[in-house]
VMD Tcl script that draws the C-alpha trace (Angstrom):
set ca {
  {-81.54 69.31 -37.15}
  {-78.24 68.92 -35.27}
  {-74.94 69.84 -36.87}
  {-73.16 66.46 -36.87}
  {-69.83 68.10 -37.69}
  {-69.98 69.88 -34.31}
  {-71.61 67.07 -32.32}
  {-70.85 63.65 -33.86}
  {-72.29 61.69 -30.91}
  {-75.57 60.09 -31.99}
  {-78.58 61.20 -29.98}
  {-81.90 59.42 -29.44}
  {-84.07 60.02 -32.48}
  {-81.16 60.36 -34.92}
  {-81.37 58.21 -38.02}
  {-78.14 56.45 -38.93}
  {-77.07 57.39 -42.43}
  {-74.23 55.04 -43.37}
  {-75.01 53.33 -46.67}
  {-73.61 49.84 -46.85}
  {-73.32 49.53 -43.06}
  {-75.52 47.14 -41.06}
  {-77.35 49.89 -39.13}
  {-78.03 52.21 -42.08}
  {-81.55 53.64 -41.76}
  {-82.01 52.65 -38.11}
  {-83.20 55.18 -35.53}
  {-81.07 55.61 -32.42}
  {-83.11 54.63 -29.35}
  {-80.61 55.40 -26.57}
  {-76.98 56.38 -26.12}
  {-74.52 55.49 -23.35}
  {-71.31 57.49 -23.76}
  {-67.80 56.75 -22.56}
  {-68.02 59.79 -20.28}
  {-71.19 58.40 -18.72}
  {-69.54 55.00 -18.24}
  {-66.62 56.66 -16.44}
  {-68.98 58.74 -14.28}
  {-70.97 55.59 -13.43}
  {-67.84 53.59 -12.54}
  {-68.29 51.09 -15.37}
  {-64.99 52.32 -16.83}
  {-61.94 53.59 -14.93}
  {-60.20 56.54 -16.59}
  {-56.49 55.68 -16.79}
  {-55.53 59.03 -18.33}
  {-56.14 60.82 -15.04}
  {-54.51 60.50 -11.63}
  {-51.65 58.14 -10.81}
  {-52.02 56.05 -13.97}
  {-51.93 58.96 -16.44}
  {-48.16 59.02 -17.00}
  {-48.03 55.26 -17.62}
  {-50.96 55.39 -20.04}
  {-49.38 58.31 -21.91}
  {-46.05 56.47 -22.08}
  {-47.65 53.52 -23.86}
  {-50.38 55.31 -25.84}
  {-49.57 59.02 -26.20}
  {-52.50 61.18 -27.23}
  {-55.02 58.36 -26.75}
  {-57.69 58.18 -24.06}
  {-57.02 54.98 -22.09}
  {-59.46 53.24 -19.76}
  {-60.10 49.87 -18.16}
  {-63.35 48.23 -17.21}
  {-64.31 48.01 -13.55}
  {-63.72 44.24 -13.74}
  {-60.09 44.75 -14.79}
  {-59.75 47.38 -12.06}
  {-61.05 44.85 -9.50}
  {-58.52 42.27 -10.74}
  {-55.67 44.76 -10.31}
  {-57.00 45.84 -6.92}
  {-57.00 42.21 -5.76}
  {-53.38 41.83 -6.88}
  {-52.34 45.06 -5.16}
  {-54.11 44.12 -1.92}
  {-52.31 40.75 -1.66}
  {-49.59 41.20 0.98}
  {-47.17 38.58 -0.40}
  {-46.52 39.92 -3.90}
  {-45.51 43.58 -3.51}
  {-47.70 44.75 -6.40}
  {-48.70 48.34 -6.87}
  {-51.22 49.89 -9.27}
  {-48.63 51.58 -11.47}
  {-46.52 48.45 -11.86}
  {-49.42 46.15 -12.69}
  {-50.95 48.72 -15.07}
  {-47.58 49.11 -16.83}
  {-47.37 45.32 -17.25}
  {-50.92 45.17 -18.64}
  {-50.31 47.95 -21.18}
  {-46.91 46.59 -22.20}
  {-48.26 43.10 -22.79}
  {-51.23 44.51 -24.72}
  {-48.71 45.87 -27.19}
  {-46.21 43.03 -27.46}
  {-48.06 39.78 -26.74}
  {-51.14 39.44 -28.92}
  {-52.73 36.00 -28.80}
  {-55.51 36.68 -31.26}
  {-56.15 39.80 -33.32}
  {-59.50 40.93 -34.65}
  {-60.71 44.17 -36.27}
  {-60.21 46.96 -33.75}
  {-58.47 44.92 -31.09}
  {-56.73 41.85 -29.79}
  {-56.62 39.33 -27.00}
  {-53.39 39.14 -25.04}
  {-52.00 37.36 -21.98}
  {-50.37 38.95 -18.94}
  {-49.05 37.53 -15.68}
  {-50.65 39.20 -12.65}
  {-49.62 37.63 -9.35}
  {-51.70 37.89 -6.19}
  {-55.07 37.36 -7.84}
  {-55.50 33.79 -6.61}
  {-54.34 30.50 -8.08}
  {-54.53 31.85 -11.61}
  {-51.51 33.95 -12.61}
  {-51.80 34.10 -16.39}
  {-54.79 36.23 -17.41}
  {-56.23 36.76 -20.88}
  {-57.42 40.32 -21.44}
  {-58.92 42.15 -24.39}
  {-57.69 45.46 -25.81}
  {-59.96 47.52 -28.05}
  {-59.04 50.55 -30.13}
  {-62.12 52.56 -31.00}
  {-63.51 56.07 -31.39}
  {-64.57 57.95 -28.29}
  {-67.60 60.13 -27.69}
  {-66.40 62.75 -30.17}
  {-64.52 60.47 -32.55}
  {-61.18 60.78 -30.73}
  {-58.96 57.68 -30.46}
  {-59.60 55.53 -27.39}
  {-58.08 52.37 -25.98}
  {-59.92 50.16 -23.51}
  {-58.68 47.11 -21.59}
  {-61.34 44.59 -20.53}
  {-61.94 40.95 -19.74}
  {-62.43 38.75 -22.84}
  {-66.17 38.30 -22.22}
  {-66.81 42.05 -21.87}
  {-67.88 44.35 -24.72}
}
mol new
graphics top color blue
foreach p $ca { graphics top sphere $p radius 0.5 }
foreach p [lrange $ca 0 end-1] q [lrange $ca 1 end] { graphics top cylinder $p $q radius 0.2 }
display resetview
């Protein structure tokens, strides 16, 4: 039997033991970790590279990521020649608005609006921010489109 205090990430075959929770007694069939999602390109790690300082400024000590769909939205804005956007500036705006402009809050997250120019006719975008545990229970923050989970 695995020592869950050393490796809290559920593994296939583990039985969930959380009395009172909806999945109590269920057997884990498969696991897709945050690290795997980053390696696969489903998530973009914003705590590494050029975005690291901005992420740490807004959420110190928290692993911050965005979905590939949000990354594509920012890339489209940055590529537009008429708006002078850059990755750091747009990412700063997204993180700032995630903190100060909630539209709807729900357990573990909120919807918020942010203006991103250069993405087409639509300028005002609704995004979703989730605060959740990472692969080892560490605090994580993920920005995604409202329809993403």
